[in-house]
C-alpha positions in Angstrom: 4.4 30.0 -4.9 6.0 29.2 -1.6 10.0 28.2 -1.9 9.8 25.1 -0.2 6.9 22.7 0.5 9.2 21.1 3.8 9.4 24.4 5.0 5.0 25.3 4.6 4.8 22.5 6.8 7.4 23.4 9.5 5.7 26.4 9.6 1.9 25.2 9.8 3.2 22.4 12.8 4.8 25.5 14.9 1.6 25.5 16.2 0.9 22.0 16.9 4.0 20.9 19.1 4.2 16.5 19.6 2.2 15.2 22.9 3.6 11.2 22.8 0.6 8.9 23.4 2.4 7.7 26.7 4.1 10.1 28.4 7.3 10.1 29.4 6.1 9.9 34.0 4.4 7.0 32.9 7.6 4.9 30.5 8.9 3.8 33.6 5.4 1.8 34.4 4.6 0.6 30.6 8.0 -0.8 30.5 8.0 -3.2 33.7 4.0 -4.2 32.8 5.5 -5.0 29.3 8.4 -7.1 31.0 6.4 -8.8 33.7 4.1 -9.6 31.4 6.7 -11.5 28.8 8.1 -12.6 32.0 4.5 -14.7 32.8 4.4 -15.6 29.1 7.5 -16.9 28.7 7.1 -18.6 31.4 3.8 -20.0 30.7 5.3 -21.3 27.0 8.0 -22.9 28.8 5.6 -25.2 30.9 3.5 -25.7 27.6 6.0 -26.0 24.9 3.7 -27.3 21.7 3.4 -25.8 18.0 0.0 -24.3 18.9 1.6 -22.4 22.0 3.9 -20.1 19.8 1.5 -18.3 18.7 -0.8 -18.1 22.0 3.0 -18.1 24.5 5.5 -17.2 22.2 4.3 -14.0 20.4 3.0 -12.2 22.8 5.7 -12.7 24.9 8.4 -11.1 22.5 6.5 -8.5 21.1 5.7 -8.0 24.8 9.5 -7.6 26.1 10.5 -6.0 22.6 8.1 -3.6 23.5 9.1 -2.7 27.2 12.9 -3.0 26.6 12.4 0.0 24.7 10.0 2.1 27.0 12.3 0.2 30.3 15.5 1.9 28.5 14.3 5.5 27.4 12.7 5.4 31.3 15.7 5.4 32.7 17.6 7.9 30.8 19.6 6.0 27.4 17.8 7.4 24.5 18.2 4.3 21.7 
């Protein structure tokens, strides 16, 4: 029996480095596309203001803005 399960996990994962889904070189592009998408959806939501458009334009716009802002902040070197 080992002394620490966490230490065993640390040693086992040493040969498998973390590979992010979206690499550092593409964070700016992904952030820009998401922020532009958020701008378009926000504009469409502002022009067609009704309750059904909250789900069609409002929700995707807010999600795209949230994730796009985080990707853009990370792409320019400000880590949150």
